[in-house]
N, C-alpha and C positions, 0 to 999 in steps of 0.2 A: 771503370776506374778513371778518375779525373787527374789530369796532369796540371802541375803548377806552371804558369807562364811567367817568365822573368825577362824584363827588358835589360839589356846590357847598356853600359854608358854610351856606346856608339849608337845604339838604336834610339836612346833618349835624345841624343844630340841631333840625330837625323830628323826626328819628329819636330823638335823645336825649330830647326832650320827650315823645314818644309812649311811649318805654320808661319814663321816670320817672313819667308819669301812671299808666300801668297798674300798674307795680310798686309804687309808693308810695301813690298816692291810692286805688287799687282793691285794694291789698294782694295783688297777684297776680304775683309776679316770674316764675314759670314761663310764665304767659300772655303777659307782656310779652316775654320772650325768644323765645317761639314766634312772636308776631306780627312782631317785628322780623326774625326769621329768614326768615319767609315773604316779607316785603316785599323783603328784600335778595336773596333767591333769584330772585324775579321780575325785579328790577332787573338782576341779572347776565345774565338771558336777553336783555337789550337788545343785548348784544354781537353777536347774530345777528339780522338783519332788524329793525332798530329802527323802520322806517317802517310796520310792520304795524298799529300802533295809530292811532286816528283823531286828526285835528287838533282842538285846542280851538277852539270856535266863536267866542268873543269876541275883539275886538281890544283891545290891540295884539298879543296872543299869537298869534292865528291867522296874521297876516301874518309873524310871526317864525318860524313853523313849529313852535310848541309842540304837543306831543302828550301824551296821557295814557292811563292805564289803571287799572282798579280792582284792588285786592288786599283781599279781604274788605270791610271798611267804609272803607277808605282809598283815596285817589287819589294816583297818582304822576304828576307833571308833569315832562316832560323835553324837551330840545332836541337833535335830532340835527344835527350839523355835518358835512355831507358832505365839505367841503374838508379837514377835519382828521381825518376818520374817528373822530370822538369823539361820545359821547352825554353831554350834561350833564344830570344829574338836578337839577332846579331846586327843586321842593318836594314834600313828602309830607304830606298832610293828611287829616284825618277828613272823609269825604264828606258828613256831616250838617251841617257848618258852612257859613257863607257863603263859598263858594269864591271867587267873584268879588272880594269885599272883601279876602280874604287875598292873592289874586294882585296886587291893586292895590298892596299894601304890599311886594311882592317886588322886590328889587333883583337885577339880573343880575350876580351875583358868580361869576365862573368860578374 
């Protein structure tokens, strides 16, 4: 059974910001396109076996079932909703930043 993958508004903002930073601030548009492409490809793979990645340890996310996985230096956070057969991509962020603080600012916008 295949799951539907849905990007939240926050995840879409994260991807746009990631692309803009690499393309404009670092003057590397090809690198930006490649990085975004790799992240999106891995996210697409969530349509099969989305429970394969580990739960995020900290609350309240752990109790809500948030999972995550790395793609290069970035982390993808998502919530599988079994009753809907959907995977909600919540955030995509650089792993070197204060992940917990960024998640605290995250609104659950489906």
